[in-house]
C-alpha positions in Angstrom: 22.5 -13.6 19.2 19.1 -15.9 19.5 18.8 -18.1 22.4 18.7 -21.8 22.4 15.8 -23.1 23.3 15.5 -26.3 25.6 13.8 -29.1 24.2 11.8 -30.9 27.3 9.5 -34.3 27.0 6.1 -33.3 27.9 5.4 -36.8 27.7 7.2 -38.1 30.8 5.9 -38.4 34.2 7.9 -36.2 36.5 7.8 -38.2 39.4 10.0 -35.9 41.8 7.4 -33.3 41.1 4.5 -35.5 41.8 6.5 -36.5 45.4 6.5 -32.8 45.6 3.2 -32.1 45.6 2.7 -34.8 47.9 4.8 -33.5 50.7 3.7 -29.9 50.2 0.4 -30.8 50.6 0.7 -33.7 53.3 -1.9 -32.0 55.7 -4.5 -32.2 53.2 -3.8 -35.8 52.4 -3.7 -36.9 56.4 -7.1 -34.9 56.7 -8.5 -37.0 53.7 -7.4 -40.2 54.9 -8.6 -39.7 58.4 -12.0 -38.9 56.9 -11.9 -41.9 54.8 -11.4 -44.4 57.3 -13.4 -42.5 59.6 -16.3 -43.3 57.2 -15.3 -46.7 56.4 -15.3 -47.4 59.9 -19.3 -46.2 60.2 -20.2 -47.6 57.0 -19.0 -51.5 58.4 -20.4 -50.7 61.6 -23.8 -49.6 60.6 -24.4 -51.0 57.5 -26.7 -54.3 57.8 -24.6 -57.5 56.7 -25.9 -59.3 53.8 -25.1 -63.1 53.5 -24.9 -65.4 50.2 -26.0 -68.8 50.8 -26.0 -71.5 48.0 -27.4 -74.6 46.9 -26.1 -77.3 44.1 -28.6 -79.0 41.9 -27.6 -81.9 39.5 -29.4 -82.0 36.1 -30.0 -85.5 34.6 -29.1 -85.1 30.8 -29.4 -88.3 29.4 -31.9 -88.9 26.5 -32.9 -85.1 25.6 -30.6 -84.5 22.7 -29.4 -88.1 21.7 -28.7 -87.8 18.0 -29.9 -84.9 17.5 -27.9 -82.4 14.6 -28.8 -79.5 16.2 -27.9 -80.3 19.9 -24.9 -82.0 18.9 -23.9 -78.5 17.3 -24.8 -76.5 20.2 -22.8 -78.7 22.4 -19.7 -78.2 20.5 -19.4 -74.6 21.3 -20.6 -75.1 25.0 -19.6 -78.0 27.0 -22.8 -77.4 29.1 -25.9 -79.0 27.5 -29.1 -77.5 26.4 -31.3 -79.2 28.8 -29.4 -77.7 31.7 -29.5 -74.0 30.2 -33.3 -74.6 30.1 -33.5 -75.8 33.5 -31.6 -72.8 34.4 -34.8 -70.8 32.6 -37.1 -72.8 34.9 -35.2 -72.2 37.9 -35.2 -68.2 37.5 -38.7 -68.2 36.4 -41.5 -66.1 38.6 -43.5 -68.7 38.6 -41.4 -71.2 40.6 -40.5 -68.3 42.7 -43.9 -67.9 43.4 -44.7 -71.5 44.4 -41.9 -71.7 46.8 -42.7 -68.8 48.2 -46.2 -69.9 49.3 -44.0 -72.8 51.4 -42.4 -69.7 53.7 -43.9 -67.7 56.7 -43.5 -64.7 54.5 -46.8 -63.0 55.0 -44.8 -60.2 56.3 -41.2 -59.0 56.7 -40.6 -58.5 61.2 -38.0 -56.4 62.5 -36.5 -54.8 65.7 -34.5 -51.9 66.5 -31.2 -52.4 68.5 -29.7 -49.0 69.1 -29.6 -47.3 65.9 -29.8 -50.8 63.7 -33.1 -52.4 62.8 -32.6 -55.9 62.5 -34.3 -58.2 60.5 -36.0 -61.1 62.4 -36.6 -64.4 60.7 -38.6 -66.7 61.1 -40.9 -64.4 62.6 -42.2 -63.9 66.1 -45.6 -64.5 65.1 -47.6 -65.7 62.0 -50.1 -63.1 60.6 -52.8 -65.3 59.2 -54.5 -62.3 56.9 -58.5 -62.0 55.8 -58.2 -62.1 52.2 -61.5 -60.6 51.8 -61.0 -57.4 53.7 -58.8 -54.8 52.5 -55.2 -54.7 54.1 -52.9 -51.5 53.9 -49.5 -53.1 53.0 -47.9 -49.7 53.2 -47.8 -49.0 56.9 -45.4 -50.6 59.3 -47.3 -51.9 62.3 -45.8 -51.9 65.9 -46.3 -55.2 68.0 -45.9 -55.3 71.9 -45.8 -58.7 73.3 -47.5 -58.0 76.7 -47.9 -61.5 77.9 -48.1 -65.3 77.1 -51.9 -64.4 75.6 -51.9 -60.7 74.6 -50.0 -58.3 72.7 -50.9 -54.6 71.7 -50.8 -53.3 68.0 -50.7 -49.9 67.2 -50.1 -48.2 64.1 -50.4 -44.4 62.4 -53.6 -44.4 59.8 -52.0 -41.9 57.3 -55.3 -41.0 55.8 -56.8 -39.6 59.5 -53.2 -39.3 61.2 -54.7 -40.8 64.4 -52.9 -43.2 66.1 -54.9 -46.9 66.1 -53.7 -49.2 69.4 -55.5 -52.3 70.3 -54.9 -55.3 72.6 -55.5 -58.3 71.1 -55.3 -62.0 72.1 -53.5 -64.6 70.4 -55.6 -66.1 67.7 -58.1 -63.4 67.7 -59.0 -60.8 64.5 -57.5 -57.5 65.1 -59.6 -55.4 62.7 -59.9 -51.9 61.5 -60.4 -49.9 58.4 -56.8 -50.9 57.1 -56.4 -54.4 58.3 -58.0 -57.3 59.7 -55.3 -60.4 60.4 -54.6 -62.9 63.2 -51.8 -62.8 65.2 -50.4 -66.5 66.3 -47.1 -66.4 68.4 -44.4 -68.6 66.9 -42.1 -70.2 69.6 -39.4 -67.5 69.1 -41.5 -64.6 70.3 -40.1 -62.7 73.5 -42.6 -61.2 76.3 -41.8 -57.7 76.7 -40.3 -57.2 73.5 -41.4 -54.7 70.6 -41.6 -55.6 67.2 -42.4 -54.2 63.9 -44.0 -55.9 60.5 -45.3 -54.3 57.3 -47.4 -57.1 55.0 -45.9 -58.0 52.1 -47.0 -57.3 48.6 -47.1 -60.7 46.6 -45.4 -59.0 43.2 -42.9 -56.9 45.5 -42.2 -60.0 47.3 -41.8 -62.1 43.9 -39.5 -59.5 42.5 -37.3 -59.4 45.6 -36.9 -63.1 45.8 -36.4 -63.8 42.0 -33.0 -62.2 42.3 -31.0 -65.3 42.1 -27.6 -65.8 40.9 -27.5 -69.4 38.5 -24.0 -70.3 37.7 -23.4 -73.6 35.3 -20.4 -75.8 36.1 -18.1 -76.5 33.1 -17.8 -80.1 32.3 -20.6 -81.2 34.3 -24.7 -80.6 34.4 -24.8 -79.1 37.7 -26.4 -75.7 38.6 -25.5 -73.5 41.5 -28.0 -71.3 42.9 -26.8 -68.2 45.0 -29.3 -65.9 46.9 -28.4 -62.8 49.1 -30.1 -61.7 51.7 -29.8 -59.9 55.3 -31.3 -63.4 56.9 -29.2 -66.2 56.7 -31.6 -68.5 57.7 -34.0 -67.1 55.3 -32.0 -67.3 52.4 -31.2 -71.3 53.1 -35.0 -71.6 53.4 -35.8 -70.0 50.1 -33.3 -71.9 48.4 -34.3 -75.5 49.9 -38.3 -74.4 48.7 -37.0 -73.4 45.4 -35.1 -76.8 45.0 -38.1 -78.8 46.3 -40.7 -76.9 44.3 -38.1 -77.6 41.1 -37.7 -81.3 41.7 -41.7 -81.5 42.0 -42.5 -79.7 38.8 -40.1 -82.1 37.3 -42.3 -85.1 38.4 -45.3 -83.4 37.6 -44.0 -82.9 34.0 -43.3 -86.8 33.6 -46.7 -87.4 35.1 -48.7 -85.1 32.4 -48.1 -88.0 30.2 -49.6 -90.5 32.2 -52.3 -88.6 33.1 -53.3 -87.3 29.8 -53.6 -91.0 28.5 -55.4 -92.0 31.3 -58.1 -89.5 30.8 -58.0 -90.6 27.2 -58.8 -94.2 28.3 -61.1 -93.3 30.6 -63.0 -91.5 28.0 -63.0 -94.4 25.8 -63.9 -96.6 28.9 -67.5 -94.8 29.1 -68.2 -96.1 25.8 -67.1 -99.9 25.9 -68.9 -99.8 29.2 -72.1 -99.3 27.8 -71.5 -101.5 25.1 -70.4 -104.2 27.3 -73.4 -103.8 29.5 -75.6 -104.0 26.7 -74.4 -107.3 25.1 -74.4 -108.6 28.5 -78.3 -107.8 28.8 -78.9 -109.1 25.4 -77.1 -112.5 26.0 -78.7 -113.0 29.3 -82.4 -112.1 27.9 -81.6 -115.0 24.9 -80.6 -117.6 27.1 -83.7 -117.1 29.4 -86.2 -116.9 26.6 -84.5 -119.7 24.2 -83.2 -121.5 27.1 -79.6 -121.9 25.1 -76.9 -122.2 27.3 -73.9 -123.7 25.5 -72.8 -124.6 22.1 -71.1 -127.6 20.3 -67.5 -128.1 20.0 -67.4 -127.3 16.1 -69.5 -124.9 16.3 -67.5 -123.1 18.9 -64.4 -123.6 17.5 -65.7 -122.1 14.3 -66.5 -118.9 16.4 -63.3 -118.9 17.9 -61.7 -118.5 14.8 -64.2 -115.5 13.9 -63.7 -114.1 17.2 -60.0 -113.8 17.0 -60.5 -112.4 13.4 -62.5 -109.3 15.1 -60.4 -108.9 17.9 -57.9 -108.0 15.3 -60.3 -105.9 13.7 -61.6 -104.1 17.2 -57.6 -103.4 18.1 -56.9 -102.4 14.5 -59.9 -99.6 14.4 -58.9 -98.7 18.1 -55.2 -98.1 16.2 -56.9 -95.9 13.5 -59.2 -93.9 16.1 -55.6 -92.7 17.9 -53.9 -92.1 14.6 -56.9 -90.2 13.4 -56.8 -88.1 17.0 -53.0 -87.7 16.8 -53.1 -86.2 13.3 -56.2 -83.9 13.9 -54.4 -82.3 17.1 -51.0 -81.9 15.0 -53.1 -80.3 12.0 -55.1 -78.0 14.3 -52.4 -77.5 17.2 -54.3 -78.8 20.0 -52.8 -79.0 23.4 -49.6 -80.6 21.7 -48.1 -80.8 24.9 -50.6 -82.9 26.2 -50.5 -85.6 23.3 -51.2 -89.4 24.5 -48.1 -91.5 23.9 -48.6 -94.4 21.2 -47.0 -96.8 23.8 -49.6 -96.5 26.3 -52.3 -97.4 23.7 -50.2 -100.5 23.0 -49.1 -99.1 19.8 -45.3 -100.6 19.5 -43.7 -98.2 16.7 -40.6 -96.9 18.2 -40.0 -94.3 15.5 -43.5 -92.8 16.3 -43.2 -93.0 19.9 -39.8 -91.2 19.9 -41.0 -88.4 17.4 -44.4 -87.7 20.1 -41.9 -87.8 23.1 -39.6 -85.5 21.2 -42.5 -83.4 20.4 -44.4 -83.4 24.0 -40.9 -82.3 25.3 -40.2 -79.5 23.1 -43.4 -78.0 23.9 -42.8 -78.3 27.7 -39.0 -76.6 27.1 -40.5 -73.8 25.0 -43.1 -73.3 27.4 -40.6 -73.1 30.5 -38.2 -70.5 28.7 -41.3 -68.3 27.6 -41.9 -67.4 31.1 -39.0 -65.2 31.5 -37.6 -64.6 28.0 -38.3 -61.9 25.4 -40.0 -62.4 22.2 -36.9 -62.3 20.2 -34.8 -65.0 22.1 -32.9 -67.3 19.8 -33.6 -70.5 22.1 -37.3 -70.1 21.1 -36.3 -69.8 17.5 -34.4 -73.1 17.6 -37.1 -75.0 19.4 -40.2 -73.7 17.2 -37.6 -74.9 14.5 -37.4 -78.5 16.0 -41.0 -78.5 16.7 -41.7 -78.1 13.3 -39.9 -80.3 11.9 -41.2 -83.0 14.4 -44.6 -82.4 13.6 -43.6 -83.1 10.0 -42.2 -86.4 10.6 -45.1 -87.2 12.7 -47.7 -86.5 9.7 -45.5 -88.4 7.4 -45.3 -91.4 9.8 -49.0 -91.2 10.5 -49.8 -91.2 6.9 -48.1 -94.0 6.4 -49.7 -96.2 9.4 -53.1 -95.1 8.5 -52.6 -96.4 5.1 -51.6 -99.5 6.2 -53.7 -99.9 9.0 -56.6 -99.6 6.5 -55.2 -102.3 4.4 -55.1 -104.2 7.7 -58.6 -103.8 8.2 -59.9 -104.5 4.8 -57.9 -107.8 4.9 -59.4 -108.7 8.4 -62.9 -107.9 6.8 -62.6 -110.2 4.0 -61.3 -113.1 6.5 -64.5 -112.5 8.9 -66.7 -112.6 5.7 -65.2 -115.8 4.8 -65.5 -117.5 8.3 -69.4 -115.7 8.5 -70.1 -117.8 5.4 -68.4 -121.3 7.1 -70.8 -120.8 10.1 -74.2 -119.6 8.2 -74.5 -123.4 8.3 -74.9 -123.6 11.7 -78.8 -123.9 13.2 -80.5 -120.5 13.8 -80.5 -120.9 17.5 -76.9 -121.5 18.2 -76.3 -118.8 15.6 -78.1 -116.1 17.4 -76.2 -117.8 20.8 -72.9 -117.6 19.3 -73.6 -113.7 17.9 -74.8 -112.8 21.3 -71.7 -114.4 23.3 -69.5 -113.3 20.5 -70.4 -109.2 21.0 -70.0 -109.8 24.7 -66.9 -111.5 24.8 -65.5 -108.9 22.3 -66.6 -105.6 24.5 -65.2 -107.7 27.6 -61.4 -108.1 26.3 -61.7 -104.4 25.0 -62.8 -103.6 28.6 -60.2 -105.4 30.2 -57.5 -104.1 28.1 -58.2 -100.5 28.7 -58.5 -101.5 32.4 -55.3 -103.1 32.3 -53.5 -100.0 30.5 -55.3 -97.6 32.9 -53.7 -99.5 35.9 -50.2 -99.6 34.6 -50.4 -95.7 33.4 -51.6 -95.1 37.3 -49.1 -97.2 39.0 -46.0 -95.5 36.5 -47.3 -92.1 37.7 -47.4 -93.0 41.3 -44.0 -94.7 41.3 -42.6 -91.8 39.3 -39.3 -89.8 41.2 -37.4 -86.7 40.3 -34.9 -87.3 37.5 -32.5 -84.2 38.9 -31.8 -83.9 42.7 -30.1 -81.9 45.2 -26.3 -82.3 45.4 -26.0 -79.6 47.9 -28.9 -78.2 50.7 -28.4 -74.4 51.3 -26.7 -74.1 54.8 -26.7 -71.3 57.1 -23.3 -72.9 58.7 -21.9 -72.1 54.7 -23.2 -68.5 54.5 -20.9 -65.9 53.7 -20.9 -62.3 54.6 -20.3 -60.1 51.0 -21.5 -56.9 52.3 -20.0 -54.8 53.9 -16.7 -55.9 52.4 -14.7 -54.4 55.1 -11.3 -55.1 54.0 -12.4 -53.8 50.4 -13.9 -50.6 52.2 -10.8 -49.9 54.0 -8.7 -50.8 50.8 -11.1 -48.1 48.9 -10.9 -45.8 51.7 -7.6 -45.8 52.1 -6.9 -45.6 47.6 -9.6 -42.6 47.7 -7.9 -40.6 50.6 -4.8 -40.5 48.1 -6.6 -40.1 45.1 -9.1 -37.6 45.9 -6.7 -34.6 47.4 -4.3 -35.6 44.6 -7.0 -35.4 41.9 -8.2 -31.6 43.5 -4.7 -30.7 43.2 -4.1 -31.7 39.8 -7.3 -30.6 38.6 -6.5 -27.2 40.7 -3.3 -27.1 39.0 -4.8 -27.6 35.5 -8.1 -25.2 35.8 -6.4 -22.4 38.1 -3.0 -23.2 36.0 -0.5 -21.5 38.0 3.2 -22.1 38.7 3.5 -23.7 42.1 6.9 -25.6 42.3 10.1 -25.2 40.7 10.4 -28.1 38.3 7.2 -26.4 36.4 9.7 -24.0 35.2 11.8 -26.4 33.7 9.8 -27.0 30.8 10.0 -23.3 29.9 13.1 -24.1 27.5 14.9 -21.0 29.2 17.7 -20.9 32.3 16.4 -20.1 35.5 18.8 -17.6 37.2 17.5 -17.2 40.3 14.4 -18.6 42.9 13.8 -15.9 45.2 12.6 -16.3 48.7 9.2 -14.5 49.9 9.7 -11.8 52.6 7.4 -10.2 54.8 9.4 -7.3 55.4 8.4 -3.7 53.5 10.4 -1.0 52.0 12.2 0.0 49.0 15.2 -2.4 49.4 14.6 -5.4 51.8 18.2 -6.7 50.9 19.6 -3.9 52.7 17.7 -5.2 55.9 18.4 -8.9 55.9 22.0 -9.3 55.4 22.0 -12.7 56.9 18.9 -14.5 55.8 17.8 -16.8 53.0 16.0 -14.0 51.3 19.4 -12.0 50.8 21.2 -15.4 49.7 18.6 -15.8 47.1 19.3 -12.5 45.4 23.0 -12.8 46.2 22.8 -16.1 44.0 20.7 -14.4 41.4 23.4 -11.7 41.2 26.0 -14.0 40.7 23.8 -16.2 37.8 23.1 -12.6 36.1 27.3 -12.0 36.2 28.1 -15.3 34.9 25.4 -14.7 32.1 26.1 -11.5 30.9 29.8 -11.7 31.7 32.5 -9.0 32.6 33.7 -6.2 30.4 31.8 -3.1 29.7 28.3 -1.5 31.7 25.5 -4.4 31.3 22.1 -3.3 30.8 19.3 -5.7 32.8 15.9 -5.4 31.6 13.8 -6.8 34.4 9.8 -7.4 32.9 6.9 -10.2 33.4 3.6 -11.1 31.9 1.4 -9.4 34.2 1.2 -7.0 37.0 1.4 -8.0 40.5 4.1 -10.7 39.6 6.8 -8.7 41.7 9.2 -7.6 38.7 9.0 -3.7 40.4 10.2 -5.4 43.7 12.6 -7.4 42.0 14.3 -4.6 40.1 14.6 -2.8 43.1 16.3 -5.6 45.2 18.5 -6.9 42.6 19.9 -3.1 42.0 20.5 -2.9 45.5 22.2 -6.3 45.8 24.5 -4.9 42.7 25.4 -2.2 44.7 26.0 -3.9 47.9 28.2 -5.5 46.2 30.2 -2.7 44.8 29.0 -2.3 41.6 27.7 1.2 40.7 24.1 0.7 40.0 21.4 2.6 38.7 18.0 1.7 38.9 15.2 3.3 36.2 11.9 2.6 36.4 10.5 2.5 32.5 6.9 2.1 33.8 5.5 5.3 32.4 1.6 4.1 32.4 1.3 2.9 36.0 4.4 4.0 37.9 5.0 2.1 41.4 4.4 4.5 44.4 8.3 5.6 45.2 7.7 6.6 48.8 11.2 7.1 49.0 11.2 9.7 46.9 10.1 13.7 47.1 7.0 15.1 45.7 7.7 16.9 42.3 10.9 15.0 41.5 11.7 15.1 37.7 11.4 11.5 36.1 12.0 9.6 33.3 8.9 11.0 31.4 9.8 14.6 32.2 13.5 14.0 30.8 12.4 11.9 27.3 9.8 15.2 26.6 12.9 17.5 26.9 11.7 19.2 29.9 14.5 18.3 32.4 18.1 17.7 32.2 19.9 14.3 33.0 21.4 15.6 36.2 17.9 16.4 37.6 16.8 12.8 36.4 19.3 10.9 38.7 18.9 10.3 42.4 20.8 8.7 44.9 19.3 6.3 47.1 19.9 5.1 50.9 22.0 2.0 49.5 25.6 2.7 49.0 26.5 3.0 45.2 22.8 2.5 44.1 21.1 5.7 42.1 17.8 5.5 40.5 15.7 7.2 37.9 11.8 7.8 38.7 9.3 7.1 36.0 7.7 10.6 36.5 4.5 11.6 35.7 2.2 9.4 33.5 2.5 10.8 30.0 0.0 10.7 26.7 2.3 8.7 24.2 4.2 6.6 26.7 5.4 4.2 23.8 6.5 6.9 21.5 8.6 8.2 24.5 10.1 5.1 25.0 11.1 4.5 21.1 12.5 8.0 20.7 16.4 8.7 20.4 16.5 10.3 23.6 15.9 6.9 25.2 18.8 5.4 23.4 20.8 8.8 24.2 19.9 8.1 27.7 21.0 4.4 28.0 24.5 5.4 26.2 25.2 8.3 28.7 24.3 5.8 31.6 26.4 3.1 30.4 29.8 5.6 30.7 28.8 6.2 34.4 27.8 3.1 36.1 28.7 -0.6 35.8 25.0 -1.9 36.0 21.7 -0.5 34.6 18.6 -2.4 35.7 15.5 -1.6 33.6 12.1 -1.6 35.5 9.8 -2.1 32.5 6.2 -2.7 32.3 4.6 -6.2 31.7 6.0 -7.4 28.3 2.3 -9.0 28.2 0.3 -6.1 27.8 2.0 -3.3 26.1 5.1 -2.9 23.5 7.5 -0.9 25.7 9.6 -3.9 27.0 9.9 -5.0 23.7 11.7 -1.6 22.4 13.7 -1.5 25.5 14.9 -5.2 25.4 16.7 -4.3 22.0 19.3 -2.5 23.7 19.3 -4.8 27.1 22.2 -7.5 27.4 19.5 -9.4 29.4 15.9 -9.7 29.5 14.7 -11.2 32.9 11.9 -12.4 33.0 9.8 -12.7 36.4 7.6 -15.4 36.9 5.8 -15.2 40.3 4.7 -18.8 42.1 1.2 -19.3 42.8 0.3 -16.1 40.8 1.8 -16.2 37.2 -0.2 -18.2 34.5 1.6 -20.8 32.9 -0.4 -20.5 29.8 0.2 -16.7 29.4 3.9 -17.3 30.5 4.8 -19.8 27.9 2.9 -18.1 25.2 5.2 -14.4 26.2 8.2 -16.4 26.2 7.2 -18.0 22.7 6.6 -14.4 21.1 10.2 -13.4 22.8 12.0 -16.5 21.2 11.3 -15.1 18.0 12.7 -11.5 18.7 16.4 -11.0 18.2 17.2 -10.5 21.7 20.5 -11.1 23.2 20.0 -13.1 26.2 17.0 -13.9 28.2 16.5 -15.4 31.4 13.8 -16.5 34.3 14.0 -15.4 37.7 11.3 -17.0 40.0 9.5 -15.0 42.3 8.2 -15.6 46.1 9.0 -19.0 46.9 8.1 -20.0 50.6 11.2 -20.5 52.5 9.6 -23.7 53.8 9.9 -24.9 50.6 13.2 -23.8 49.7 15.9 -26.6 48.9 18.4 -25.9 51.1 20.1 -29.0 50.4 20.1 -28.0 46.9 21.7 -24.5 47.0 24.1 -26.1 49.9 22.2 -24.3 52.7 21.3 -25.5 56.3 20.6 -24.6 59.7 24.4 -25.2 60.5 25.1 -22.0 58.8 23.3 -19.6 61.6 20.7 -18.9 59.4 17.8 -17.5 61.5 14.5 -15.6 61.5 15.2 -14.4 65.0 13.5 -11.3 65.3 10.6 -10.9 67.2 8.1 -9.3 64.6 8.9 -12.5 62.4 7.4 -14.6 64.9 4.6 -12.8 65.6 3.7 -13.3 61.5 4.5 -16.9 61.5 0.9 -18.0 61.6 0.1 -15.7 59.0 2.5 -17.2 56.7 1.2 -20.6 57.5 -2.0 -19.1 56.4 -0.5 -17.9 53.1 0.9 -21.3 52.6 -2.5 -22.8 53.0 -4.5 -20.5 50.9 -1.3 -20.4 48.0 -1.4 -24.2 48.0 
């Protein structure tokens, strides 16, 4: 008869088993909980708190992307403008951070010790004014003790000489040594009689630390939130305020750059015009003094006024042409394109050219700002370079057209000048010369006045510029939030880890050690579980005979009942007891299950078929004939059978170790023995070798009515048992059942089997009470 294998869904989570593991190892979970909670308390108590401070800036996004197709496409994917992202690059740049730090008292970091804590002090109790011409050791921590209102004691350890340097210095005086030279100036928060520690800051390290700001752009608005985390909320707030101020000033400087460049260009022009004006004035005065001519008659003056108007228009056209040549050469040669002079500042009212030049200047400024902290392959740089080239092409095309039209205008003006000169050639020579001097002087004077007027306008515009962006919310200490340590999160993590870590260790242990630890693991083996046998500390061949009233004995009674139910009644039954490997308790189970049958009135015999490694049978006399001698035809059946101390129980020992154990087990004499014993006994218990080692058990199992497979908790390997049972399932054995051995009485499910303390079961003798501590240690070691 072939056994029906029970299919088990291994993918399902056995929550009962999970709960059983937790309850069985509750002490480890409790210890883990205490340890992690204590660690969380210590961490929250001794960790230096970190505060988050934030400020908010509004970015004026008007005019920078008007009718720009590429920017319109960009804004269709992101609600925030390209300019907002550019300004974020500026805010996160090292240069702006460095500029902001220059306005803060951060020459050194100051601390003081309070118990186990080292607290940062800000604002610092003293200002340190370092001598930049002297070497400053910025890796040494200096101790400063405020002695009184005018003196401090400075000390530090020189790492090279390992000597202690101590000196008393007055406020404002220089402290000088091989490692330092600086002044100490007291602040209002310094306390007399207090010891401080400080270390000079390295500029690069300081900038790197303060450059770790968080920039958040708000959706559907052009605002930027700046966040900074620091040990001191006041220092964080001061830094964000200084950063915001530097950012606004940078915008004003960028707006003034155009005006300053134009003023510089006008001043260069004024130098030449001033010389011409002075020369023409001197020539006019000299002519009047020599010739005595002072005024012209009305007709002569009228004729020359028309000529002056035309020449004035020509002079202005020449200035415009000079500007066009300057702009064209600057673009073709890429000469400081971010510092171009805007056409409108020179009086050129061409709207297209003004817009193109302003856009080009802005694009170059944006490119410079992004380049500060961007990589070379930044896609934003590629987009700006593309727009710059487009603007340059458009400007060159516009300038070429303006140069062509200006030259035509100058040619027309020259023709008109020639015409007027012919008309005034009839004027007397003296008046003609006076008119020529007056005309040169007046022309230079008007050009000079025009340039002065433009310079004044630009200076006024530069002085009246204000930031186009504004600070919506200043950084405030009152709004500072502690971000570290997060006490609630730390306690929550401690609780989760206190549960997860022991469970993970137990799980990994079960996977790595691969041992049976609870009854639920037996359900997946696919065979009926006929008994769960309780651990006993008693010694002797038959323990059930010593403990008539105990959970241990009743577990064997239940095993006996289940075996009888499986094998049925009728003729004699052969029960083979085996296991995977040694030390799993098959011999112990064989003896006690045989004794249990005998105590129930069944005539029982126990056969020790482990011929290769026979168990020490202390209850036998020496030189007693055994199974090996019988199978070797060296003894008879009557010599083989011995009576035990248990009523209705006989046994056959293994005897001496033969050289051919398997051949003896597989001999016809073994079959004859079993046949003869079936005539005499109702139950035949066969204690066989481990089935996972030798083939003897497979041979005997062919003649057995039941193969009782022993699995020992915390010893038997799961994979090995599954492999052996899979091999057994392929054999034509009659019936197979599993018995779990060595189950701790503490975890024995009394309710499952109907046991409880109300039945009067006890562990009452003194010997077992003395061993209770050992059982506890055994459980801890097993689990």
